[in-house]
C-alpha positions as semicolon CSV with decimal commas, in nm:
position;residue;x (nm);y (nm);z (nm)
1;M;26,522;9,468;-13,653
2;A;26,419;9,654;-13,954
3;H;26,106;9,466;-14,141
4;L;25,980;9,528;-14,533
5;E;25,659;9,645;-14,596
6;T;25,398;9,335;-14,663
7;S;25,296;9,328;-14,997
8;P;24,902;9,319;-15,022
9;A;24,898;9,000;-15,238
10;G;24,877;8,690;-15,015
11;A;25,185;8,420;-15,004
12;L;25,171;8,068;-15,196
13;T;25,191;7,800;-14,956
14;P;25,326;7,418;-14,989
15;A;25,094;7,121;-15,002
16;D;25,254;6,979;-14,710
17;E;25,309;7,319;-14,520
18;A;25,199;7,198;-14,221
19;A;25,487;6,926;-14,209
20;R;25,711;7,178;-14,350
21;L;25,660;7,437;-14,024
22;A;25,724;7,180;-13,777
23;A;26,040;7,070;-13,972
24;V;26,184;7,456;-13,957
25;R;26,078;7,403;-13,531
26;R;26,255;7,095;-13,537
27;Y;26,622;7,291;-13,641
28;R;26,546;7,576;-13,421
29;I;26,681;7,819;-13,664
30;L;26,393;8,055;-13,688
31;D;26,428;8,439;-13,526
32;T;26,826;8,363;-13,423
33;P;27,132;8,589;-13,510
34;S;27,305;8,508;-13,823
35;V;27,505;8,161;-13,889
36;S;27,896;8,204;-13,941
37;P;27,883;7,968;-14,220
38;F;27,558;8,040;-14,391
39;E;27,707;8,364;-14,405
40;R;28,007;8,226;-14,604
41;V;27,783;8,054;-14,827
42;A;27,578;8,389;-14,893
43;G;27,950;8,535;-15,006
44;L;28,005;8,214;-15,199
45;A;27,740;8,233;-15,401
46;A;27,719;8,580;-15,476
47;R;28,084;8,510;-15,645
48;L;28,010;8,208;-15,804
49;L;27,691;8,387;-16,046
50;D;27,881;8,734;-16,049
51;A;27,576;8,844;-15,875
52;P;27,565;9,162;-15,616
53;M;27,355;9,040;-15,394
54;A;27,261;8,667;-15,210
55;T;27,105;8,541;-14,891
56;V;27,025;8,217;-14,705
57;S;26,665;8,252;-14,623
58;I;26,436;8,040;-14,386
59;V;26,066;8,088;-14,487
60;G;25,853;8,118;-14,148
61;A;25,500;8,073;-14,112
62;E;25,442;8,454;-14,183
63;Q;25,798;8,572;-14,237
64;I;26,097;8,519;-14,454
65;W;26,399;8,531;-14,222
66;L;26,719;8,637;-14,398
67;K;27,017;8,390;-14,179
68;A;27,285;8,538;-14,387
69;R;27,288;8,801;-14,636
70;H;27,562;8,930;-14,884
71;G;27,539;9,313;-15,079
72;L;27,223;9,412;-14,860
73;D;27,188;9,621;-14,546
74;Q;27,254;9,419;-14,214
75;D;26,998;9,558;-14,038
76;V;26,726;9,365;-14,276
77;V;26,692;9,030;-14,120
78;A;26,342;8,948;-14,212
79;T;26,083;9,015;-14,498
80;P;25,699;8,961;-14,503
81;R;25,630;8,599;-14,643
82;A;25,506;8,728;-15,023
83;P;25,502;8,542;-15,377
84;G;25,773;8,602;-15,626
85;L;26,076;8,479;-15,460
86;C;26,147;8,320;-15,140
87;A;25,811;8,209;-15,080
88;S;25,776;8,087;-15,430
89;A;26,106;7,901;-15,470
90;I;26,018;7,672;-15,175
91;L;25,669;7,553;-15,401
92;E;25,932;7,344;-15,633
93;D;26,193;7,118;-15,595
94;C;26,400;7,251;-15,909
95;P;26,579;7,556;-15,875
96;Y;26,332;7,900;-15,926
97;V;26,449;8,147;-16,167
98;V;26,266;8,536;-16,241
99;T;26,493;8,579;-16,540
100;D;26,328;9,001;-16,544
101;T;26,077;9,080;-16,250
102;A;25,928;9,345;-16,506
103;T;25,767;9,081;-16,688
104;D;25,651;8,868;-16,365
105;P;25,347;9,014;-16,233
106;C;25,411;8,829;-15,941
107;A;25,733;8,921;-15,854
108;Q;25,627;9,278;-15,920
109;T;25,456;9,292;-15,583
110;N;25,755;9,176;-15,369
111;P;25,850;9,380;-15,087
112;L;26,228;9,338;-15,174
113;V;26,170;9,372;-15,527
114;V;26,007;9,751;-15,464
115;A;26,229;9,842;-15,200
116;L;26,591;9,716;-15,422
117;G;26,468;9,780;-15,729
118;L;26,552;9,387;-15,821
119;R;26,532;9,243;-16,189
120;F;26,686;8,904;-16,150
121;Y;26,637;8,628;-15,894
122;A;26,787;8,267;-15,881
123;A;26,706;7,985;-15,602
124;A;26,783;7,678;-15,481
125;P;26,552;7,520;-15,228
126;I;26,710;7,404;-14,896
127;T;26,586;7,052;-14,863
128;T;26,570;6,831;-14,571
129;D;26,698;6,493;-14,594
130;D;26,267;6,409;-14,554
131;G;26,193;6,609;-14,798
132;H;26,107;6,905;-14,657
133;R;26,202;7,265;-14,823
134;L;26,290;7,504;-14,571
135;G;26,382;7,849;-14,742
136;T;26,653;7,903;-15,029
137;V;27,013;8,009;-15,096
138;N;26,924;8,278;-15,348
139;V;27,117;8,567;-15,588
140;M;26,977;8,832;-15,669
141;D;27,064;9,179;-15,914
142;R;26,902;9,484;-16,038
143;R;26,976;9,388;-16,445
144;P;26,757;9,118;-16,599
145;R;26,990;8,810;-16,640
146;Q;27,041;8,444;-16,781
147;P;27,157;8,197;-16,529
148;E;27,343;7,899;-16,698
149;R;27,284;7,529;-16,583
150;D;27,611;7,547;-16,392
151;D;27,489;7,870;-16,228
152;L;27,209;7,691;-16,084
153;A;27,365;7,348;-16,015
154;R;27,618;7,535;-15,788
155;L;27,327;7,716;-15,628
156;R;27,159;7,351;-15,555
157;D;27,500;7,205;-15,444
158;L;27,542;7,540;-15,179
159;A;27,167;7,488;-15,050
160;A;27,282;7,107;-15,021
161;I;27,580;7,240;-14,784
162;V;27,304;7,475;-14,569
163;A;27,105;7,179;-14,515
164;G;27,392;6,899;-14,419
165;E;27,486;7,197;-14,166
166;L;27,141;7,253;-14,065
167;E;27,158;6,836;-13,944
168;L;27,504;6,877;-13,783
169;R;27,354;7,167;-13,573
170;L;27,090;6,974;-13,482
171;A;27,259;6,675;-13,367
172;A;27,508;6,847;-13,170
173;E;27,228;7,011;-12,997
174;R;27,045;6,682;-12,932
175;A;27,404;6,523;-12,860
176;V;27,423;6,832;-12,568
177;E;27,101;6,758;-12,438
178;A;27,127;6,375;-12,423
179;E;27,445;6,437;-12,192
180;R;27,275;6,702;-11,967
181;G;27,020;6,418;-11,922
182;L;27,287;6,168;-11,858
183;R;27,439;6,429;-11,589
184;A;27,121;6,478;-11,426
185;Q;27,024;6,100;-11,436
186;L;27,360;6,025;-11,278
187;E;27,283;6,303;-11,018
188;R;26,983;6,142;-10,898
189;E;27,132;5,832;-10,901
190;K;27,406;5,944;-10,679
191;E;27,180;6,097;-10,476
192;L;26,935;5,800;-10,414
193;V;27,265;5,573;-10,362
194;E;27,344;5,878;-10,074
195;Q;27,032;5,852;-9,907
196;I;27,017;5,479;-9,898
197;A;27,370;5,427;-9,734
198;A;27,241;5,694;-9,494
199;L;26,954;5,547;-9,456
200;E;27,126;5,230;-9,418
201;A;27,379;5,331;-9,161
202;E;27,055;5,481;-8,932
203;H;26,890;5,142;-8,984
204;S;27,248;4,968;-8,882
205;D;27,231;5,178;-8,573
206;Q;26,868;5,101;-8,526
207;L;26,953;4,790;-8,534
208;R;27,237;4,775;-8,283
209;H;27,047;4,941;-8,057
210;A;26,776;4,688;-8,073
211;L;27,004;4,433;-8,039
212;E;27,166;4,609;-7,757
213;H;26,811;4,630;-7,552
214;R;26,719;4,241;-7,622
215;I;27,098;4,170;-7,474
216;T;27,007;4,384;-7,186
217;I;26,684;4,236;-7,119
218;E;26,832;3,864;-7,192
219;Q;27,051;3,967;-6,900
220;A;26,809;4,077;-6,694
221;K;26,565;3,801;-6,721
222;G;26,871;3,537;-6,631
223;V;26,897;3,736;-6,308
224;L;26,546;3,764;-6,269
225;M;26,477;3,337;-6,355
226;G;26,813;3,284;-6,132
227;R;26,710;3,528;-5,792
228;E;26,306;3,470;-5,826
229;G;26,295;3,110;-5,909
230;V;26,071;3,167;-6,221
231;G;26,039;3,107;-6,603
232;E;26,176;3,312;-6,858
233;R;25,837;3,421;-6,981
234;E;25,735;3,495;-6,637
235;A;26,083;3,702;-6,583
236;F;25,986;3,927;-6,848
237;E;25,597;3,944;-6,743
238;R;25,746;4,096;-6,439
239;L;26,020;4,300;-6,563
240;R;25,742;4,433;-6,774
241;S;25,483;4,512;-6,530
242;V;25,691;4,674;-6,332
243;A;25,845;4,887;-6,604
244;R;25,458;5,001;-6,693
245;S;25,368;5,071;-6,321
246;L;25,612;5,265;-6,286
247;R;25,580;5,442;-6,604
248;R;25,960;5,364;-6,686
249;P;26,126;5,220;-7,006
250;V;26,196;4,819;-6,988
251;E;26,550;4,854;-7,123
252;E;26,625;5,104;-6,806
253;L;26,505;4,862;-6,561
254;A;26,674;4,568;-6,717
255;R;27,003;4,791;-6,645
256;E;26,945;4,828;-6,302
257;V;26,842;4,473;-6,228
258;V;27,177;4,332;-6,398
259;A;27,389;4,584;-6,227
260;G;27,223;4,377;-5,876
261;R;26,939;4,610;-5,786
262;P;26,625;4,476;-5,656
263;L;26,347;4,496;-5,897
264;P;26,067;4,762;-5,734
265;A;25,718;4,640;-5,635
266;L;25,418;4,674;-5,847
267;E;25,249;4,990;-5,799
268;Q;24,918;4,996;-5,632
269;S;24,624;5,185;-5,846
270;A;24,452;5,463;-5,713
271;R;24,168;5,181;-5,646
272;Q;24,354;4,946;-5,419
273;R;24,561;5,273;-5,233
274;P;24,410;5,326;-4,870
275;R;24,164;5,557;-4,821
276;R;24,078;5,735;-4,463
277;S;23,736;5,747;-4,345
278;Q;23,621;6,145;-4,241
279;E;23,714;6,064;-3,901
280;G;24,039;5,999;-4,043
281;R;24,055;5,624;-3,994
282;Q;24,188;5,410;-4,281
283;G;23,955;5,213;-4,458
284;P;23,964;4,873;-4,497
285;K;24,339;4,732;-4,666
286;P;24,296;4,598;-5,011
287;A;24,325;4,180;-5,052
288;Q;24,675;4,135;-5,064
289;R;24,869;4,025;-5,399
290;P;24,900;3,649;-5,512
291;P;25,284;3,573;-5,441
292;A;25,531;3,683;-5,720
293;A;25,564;3,286;-5,834
294;R;25,198;3,206;-5,827
295;A;25,150;3,566;-6,044
296;A;25,399;3,467;-6,259
297;A;25,257;3,113;-6,290
298;A;24,938;3,265;-6,404
299;Q;25,060;3,506;-6,648
300;A;25,268;3,184;-6,794
301;S;24,974;3,008;-6,821
302;A;24,817;3,297;-7,015
303;G;25,108;3,341;-7,242
304;A;25,108;2,932;-7,335
305;A;24,762;3,017;-7,399
306;Q;24,807;3,274;-7,632
307;A;25,079;3,101;-7,778
308;R;24,884;2,798;-7,837
309;T;24,593;3,007;-8,038
310;A;24,874;3,195;-8,265
311;A;24,974;2,812;-8,369
312;E;24,669;2,732;-8,473
313;G;24,617;2,999;-8,658
314;R;24,364;3,244;-8,433
315;F;24,417;3,550;-8,275
316;A;24,283;3,565;-7,927
317;G;24,288;3,960;-7,913
318;E;24,621;4,005;-7,786
319;F;24,992;3,808;-7,819
320;A;25,307;3,829;-7,634
321;D;25,646;3,624;-7,709
322;G;25,876;3,830;-7,514
323;I;25,971;4,025;-7,790
324;V;25,639;4,174;-7,929
325;R;25,332;4,280;-7,792
326;I;25,015;4,243;-8,037
327;T;24,699;4,418;-7,926
328;H;24,353;4,469;-8,096
329;T;24,244;4,836;-8,014
330;V;23,881;4,933;-8,092
331;E;23,883;5,270;-8,116
332;P;24,078;5,321;-8,359
333;Y;23,986;4,924;-8,524
334;G;24,301;4,757;-8,588
335;L;24,618;4,637;-8,383
336;R;24,899;4,814;-8,132
337;I;25,242;4,669;-8,216
338;E;25,525;4,732;-7,919
339;G;25,837;4,544;-8,012
340;E;26,033;4,393;-8,248
341;I;25,869;4,213;-8,600
342;D;26,117;3,960;-8,708
343;R;26,108;3,595;-8,811
344;A;26,068;3,452;-8,444
345;N;25,672;3,617;-8,508
346;N;25,627;3,686;-8,799
347;A;25,354;3,397;-8,852
348;A;25,144;3,539;-8,532
349;F;25,196;3,894;-8,696
350;A;24,987;3,749;-8,955
351;T;24,713;3,577;-8,807
352;A;24,675;3,942;-8,651
353;L;24,702;4,119;-8,926
354;A;24,418;3,880;-9,098
355;A;24,211;3,864;-8,811
356;V;24,162;4,231;-8,826
357;V;24,157;4,335;-9,202
358;N;23,817;4,088;-9,248
359;T;23,575;4,394;-9,235
360;D;23,490;4,697;-9,526
361;A;23,621;4,967;-9,235
362;D;24,024;5,118;-9,237
363;V;24,245;4,931;-9,027
364;Y;24,448;5,112;-8,795
365;L;24,809;4,983;-8,720
366;D;24,949;5,188;-8,438
367;L;25,351;5,146;-8,476
368;A;25,443;5,450;-8,222
369;A;25,581;5,196;-7,976
370;L;25,716;4,944;-8,289
371;Q;26,086;4,912;-8,233
372;F;26,220;4,747;-8,547
373;I;26,069;4,551;-8,833
374;D;26,243;4,331;-9,090
375;V;26,205;4,298;-9,454
376;A;25,963;4,008;-9,433
377;G;25,739;4,186;-9,191
378;L;25,706;4,500;-9,453
379;R;25,626;4,280;-9,738
380;L;25,357;4,125;-9,443
381;L;25,214;4,496;-9,456
382;M;25,257;4,563;-9,835
383;D;25,068;4,238;-9,986
384;T;24,807;4,306;-9,728
385;A;24,699;4,653;-9,814
386;K;24,701;4,508;-10,167
387;Q;24,485;4,247;-10,069
388;L;24,192;4,489;-9,957
389;A;23,896;4,633;-10,136
390;D;23,860;4,928;-10,292
391;G;23,890;5,247;-10,076
392;Q;23,929;5,110;-9,780
393;Y;24,313;5,144;-9,646
394;L;24,531;4,982;-9,378
395;V;24,666;5,324;-9,198
396;L;25,047;5,278;-9,068
397;H;24,978;5,548;-8,789
398;R;25,295;5,709;-8,649
399;P;25,588;5,485;-8,750
400;A;25,949;5,575;-8,685
401;P;26,084;5,843;-8,958
402;Y;26,320;5,578;-9,084
403;L;26,049;5,318;-9,174
404;R;25,891;5,630;-9,342
405;R;26,206;5,702;-9,541
406;I;26,256;5,321;-9,639
407;M;25,894;5,292;-9,753
408;A;25,925;5,645;-9,950
409;L;26,243;5,496;-10,112
410;V;26,070;5,183;-10,295
411;G;25,830;5,319;-10,353
412;W;25,569;5,114;-10,093
413;D;25,415;5,441;-9,931
414;Q;25,221;5,487;-10,310
415;I;25,069;5,080;-10,257
416;P;24,679;5,145;-10,325
417;G;24,570;5,051;-9,992
418;I;24,828;5,235;-9,777
419;R;24,802;5,520;-9,600
420;I;25,069;5,683;-9,366
421;D;24,929;5,887;-9,086
422;G;24,827;6,234;-9,244
423;D;24,832;6,092;-9,585
424;D;24,537;6,251;-9,761
425;R;24,474;5,942;-10,023
């Protein structure tokens, strides 16, 4: 890129220089290759005014960029901004003319005048729709001249053509950017739809598994009710107690019961197991367990008391209905939820939540054993979190991955008062 030497004189600036330069940047025309339509405009200006040289220029903050040139060295793409020619031509709306640079002290120091021996210069400003003069369409000659009025009118028309071309280029660029933005938005929406579809499929699998799990347990309860003559709640408590003692999933034991296998006996704890003395004699036998019917009756009585407490709007530290078990925990403070939250037990869940959030401390919900929660249950969690005091959190501990993703998709993981496991908020 070739540049001409800077004139010692400073360049004059329009009153709206800051806004004018902002308009120049808006069209993104500085320091770019020559524009073919502008080359044709420069050639046409030279022919119409019978001048050997013509340019289409844009005036920047410190330089004048020649976006098209006719009769000049093609290596000259910019010249320092100095008074006398283009920098002076953008000071007014009307065409700017120097008939003889030898009689114009300001123009005599201009780099183009010095380097090319110019004597004549005429320019029309390139003016935007909002009134900013970006540069000029101009012609130059090495001999003094007096332009005709029609010549100046032609220059103004050519400058208007350049301004229109700039507007078209800007509109086209904005249309392309808008199309790119729209495509990007469509891609993001498509990705979101695919994520939601995947989550729905996964959630359907979860629901199907939960349904199969519940059906198996219901069948096992029916077998136990007929085999042992106990009620529905007693049958479920017996099945769950044995599963816990054996450290086996309830569903696995339920399948065995449905297949006709007997339900194993409860394993005794280490404190109940017989211990031998140093002489090898066996210690006293543990007290005999109550009959299954009596134990089931006791469990049924406890379950009925829990149900009455929940129905009255109180939480006694534990709730179980055969579908979900909600237990109050002290360390960390909160609730452990095992099983499924749905319409049948949402009221009990709400009662348990209300009982533990009445504190200034964080409330932890252990969700590791939560197999399913419906939308109403999720909304209850969100509404509870929103009502907490500033700085207090409802901490969702170890939620299932699908539950995390659903909350992230709908933005519930960002609700103030919600924190998920290792969230550092």
